[in-house]
C-alpha positions as CSV (number, residue, x, y, z in Angstrom):
1,M,30.8,-58.6,145.2
2,N,28.2,-60.4,147.1
3,K,24.6,-60.5,144.2
4,I,21.7,-62.3,143.6
5,L,19.6,-62.6,139.6
6,L,17.5,-64.7,137.8
7,L,16.5,-65.6,134.2
8,C,17.2,-66.4,129.7
9,C,17.5,-65.5,126.1
10,A,15.6,-62.0,124.9
11,I,13.7,-59.5,122.2
12,I,13.8,-55.6,124.5
13,L,10.5,-54.5,123.4
14,T,10.3,-51.2,125.0
15,F,12.5,-49.4,127.5
16,F,11.9,-45.9,128.8
17,S,14.2,-44.8,130.9
18,C,15.4,-41.6,132.9
19,N,18.0,-42.1,135.8
20,T,16.1,-46.0,136.4
21,R,14.6,-48.0,134.4
22,T,10.6,-47.7,134.6
23,K,8.7,-49.5,132.5
24,K,10.0,-52.2,130.5
25,D,8.8,-55.1,128.2
26,I,10.6,-58.1,127.9
27,L,10.2,-61.2,125.8
28,Y,11.5,-64.5,127.0
29,A,11.2,-68.0,125.3
30,E,11.8,-70.2,128.3
31,D,8.8,-70.8,131.1
32,S,9.1,-69.4,134.3
33,S,7.5,-71.6,135.9
34,V,10.0,-74.2,135.9
35,T,10.0,-75.5,140.0
36,Y,13.3,-78.1,140.1
37,L,16.2,-76.0,141.7
38,G,18.4,-77.4,139.0
39,E,16.7,-76.0,135.8
40,H,16.2,-73.2,138.1
41,E,19.5,-72.3,138.2
42,R,19.5,-72.4,134.8
43,L,16.4,-69.7,134.7
44,V,18.1,-67.5,137.6
45,T,21.0,-67.1,134.9
46,N,19.4,-66.4,132.1
47,I,16.6,-64.0,133.9
48,G,19.6,-62.5,135.2
49,R,21.0,-61.6,131.9
50,L,17.6,-60.4,130.9
51,L,17.7,-57.5,133.4
52,E,20.8,-56.6,132.5
53,L,22.3,-57.5,136.4
54,P,25.5,-58.3,136.8
55,A,26.9,-62.1,136.1
56,I,26.9,-63.8,139.1
57,N,29.3,-67.3,139.3
58,T,32.5,-69.1,140.6
59,G,35.0,-66.3,140.1
60,T,33.1,-63.8,141.5
61,K,36.4,-61.4,143.7
62,G,34.5,-60.2,146.8
63,T,30.8,-61.7,148.1
64,C,27.8,-61.5,145.9
65,I,24.1,-62.1,147.7
66,R,21.1,-62.0,144.7
67,I,17.6,-63.2,145.9
68,W,14.4,-64.0,144.2
69,I,11.5,-63.4,145.8
70,W,8.8,-64.8,144.0
71,G,5.1,-63.5,145.7
72,F,1.9,-63.5,144.0
73,D,1.3,-60.6,141.9
74,E,5.0,-58.5,142.0
75,S,8.5,-60.7,142.1
76,Y,11.4,-58.9,143.3
77,V,15.4,-59.7,142.6
78,I,17.6,-57.8,145.0
79,N,21.7,-57.6,144.2
80,I,24.1,-57.6,147.5
81,E,27.5,-56.6,146.4
82,K,30.8,-56.7,148.4
83,D,34.3,-55.9,147.8
84,N,37.3,-53.9,148.6
85,I,35.5,-51.3,146.8
86,G,32.4,-50.9,148.5
87,N,28.7,-51.9,148.7
88,H,26.3,-51.9,146.6
89,C,23.1,-52.5,146.6
90,Q,19.9,-52.9,144.0
91,I,15.9,-53.8,143.7
92,I,13.8,-54.6,141.3
93,E,10.6,-55.1,140.8
94,F,8.9,-57.0,138.1
95,L,6.1,-59.0,136.6
96,T,5.7,-62.4,134.8
97,E,3.0,-63.1,132.3
98,N,1.8,-65.0,129.6
99,R,0.0,-62.8,127.5
100,D,-1.1,-65.7,125.1
101,S,-0.2,-69.3,124.3
102,A,2.9,-68.9,122.7
103,H,4.8,-66.0,124.9
104,N,6.1,-65.2,128.2
105,Y,7.4,-61.3,129.5
106,I,8.3,-59.8,131.7
107,H,7.9,-56.6,133.4
108,I,10.3,-54.5,135.0
109,Q,7.4,-52.6,137.1
110,R,10.3,-50.4,139.0
111,E,13.4,-50.7,139.9
112,W,15.8,-49.0,142.7
113,Q,20.3,-48.2,142.6
114,N,23.0,-47.3,145.0
115,L,20.8,-48.1,147.9
116,N,22.4,-47.9,151.8
117,P,21.2,-49.3,154.7
118,K,19.6,-47.0,157.4
119,S,22.3,-48.1,159.8
120,G,25.1,-48.5,157.4
121,W,26.6,-51.4,156.3
122,D,28.7,-53.0,159.1
123,T,25.6,-52.9,160.8
124,F,24.0,-54.3,158.3
125,F,25.9,-57.1,157.1
126,K,26.7,-58.4,160.4
127,R,22.5,-59.0,160.8
128,M,22.6,-60.7,158.0
129,E,25.5,-62.9,159.4
130,E,23.7,-63.2,162.2
131,Y,20.0,-65.0,160.3
132,Q,23.2,-67.2,158.6
133,I,22.1,-65.8,155.2
134,P,25.6,-66.6,153.5
135,F,25.5,-70.2,155.3
136,L,22.1,-71.9,154.7
137,D,20.9,-74.6,152.5
138,N,18.0,-75.0,151.1
139,G,14.7,-75.5,152.9
140,K,13.9,-78.2,155.5
141,I,10.2,-78.3,153.9
142,H,11.9,-78.6,150.0
143,K,14.0,-80.8,151.2
144,E,11.3,-83.2,152.8
145,K,8.8,-82.0,149.9
146,L,6.2,-81.3,152.4
147,G,3.2,-79.8,152.2
148,S,0.9,-78.0,148.6
149,L,-1.3,-75.7,149.2
150,T,1.5,-72.8,150.4
151,H,3.9,-73.2,147.3
152,S,2.1,-70.7,145.1
153,S,5.9,-68.3,146.2
154,Y,8.8,-68.8,147.7
155,V,12.3,-66.8,148.2
156,E,16.1,-68.4,146.1
157,F,19.2,-67.3,147.1
158,E,22.5,-66.7,145.0
159,I,25.7,-67.1,147.5
160,A,29.2,-66.1,145.6
161,Q,32.4,-66.0,146.3
162,T,36.1,-66.5,145.0
163,N,35.5,-70.3,144.8
164,S,31.7,-71.0,144.7
165,Y,28.6,-70.8,144.4
166,R,25.5,-72.4,145.2
167,L,21.6,-71.7,145.0
168,Y,18.7,-72.5,148.2
169,R,15.9,-71.7,148.3
170,Y,12.6,-71.6,151.2
171,L,9.0,-72.7,150.5
172,E,6.3,-69.4,151.6
173,P,8.8,-68.1,154.7
174,S,5.9,-65.8,156.4
175,Y,3.5,-69.6,156.7
176,Y,7.0,-71.8,157.7
177,R,8.4,-69.7,160.5
178,Y,5.9,-70.5,162.7
179,V,7.5,-74.1,162.5
180,D,10.9,-74.1,161.0
181,A,14.0,-71.8,162.8
182,D,15.6,-71.3,159.4
183,S,12.5,-69.6,156.8
184,K,11.5,-67.6,160.4
185,A,15.5,-66.3,160.0
186,I,14.9,-66.3,156.4
187,Y,11.8,-64.0,157.0
188,N,13.7,-61.9,159.7
189,F,16.1,-60.8,157.1
190,L,13.2,-59.6,154.5
191,E,11.5,-58.0,157.4
192,L,15.1,-56.3,157.9
193,I,15.1,-55.2,154.3
194,N,11.8,-53.8,154.0
195,T,13.3,-51.2,157.0
196,E,16.8,-50.8,155.9
197,M,16.6,-50.1,152.4
198,N,13.0,-49.3,153.0
199,V,11.2,-50.7,150.0
200,K,8.7,-53.7,151.0
201,V,9.8,-56.6,148.8
202,N,8.4,-58.8,151.6
203,Q,5.1,-58.8,150.5
204,F,3.8,-62.7,151.8
205,P,0.3,-62.5,153.0
206,N,1.4,-62.6,156.9
207,H,-2.8,-61.9,157.2
208,L,-4.0,-65.4,156.4
209,F,-1.6,-66.9,158.7
210,L,-1.8,-67.8,162.1
211,K,0.9,-69.0,164.5
212,P,0.0,-72.4,166.1
213,N,-1.2,-72.7,169.2
């Protein structure tokens, strides 16, 4: 099974449901602005529990890919599972808010369940491997701690298989795709999800960035 997920302990304040969750506020105690990757592993695990996503860890059967897209306004988590039973994709759009000095909230905007790629799962997974999504490590920009201006948005991947789990991060792929091949692969994969799942998760502000000469 393949999955991707986020955050911490919670008190559910409101819950309205109709087939999918459309309005939900979750109070949480942990600061969503944690920046270090080691802490983010705990952060995404806790947020994933709050969002009621399936647990993702080393003992996962099959392959699980969970993608966290931390954007300027809305954020997204994409949970993709692949095992011998079948394939599954779920996407949640949410906001993280600090409404006062003492309380942080996750607000679920929308949720899509049981999504299937337009081109079929075999083609989707083939394209995903072409972009090396299951095999990448932390982005070069992140590892070398280059730049600071564009670090307000980033993408994190949780990759879990039967005997392994890892988390890696890419900063602002819509910007760094011009100078880093792996960032370009991440950007193209998010564009693939936009098209195949018909949910616009890749909302990085491309109009702000011009290709270098």
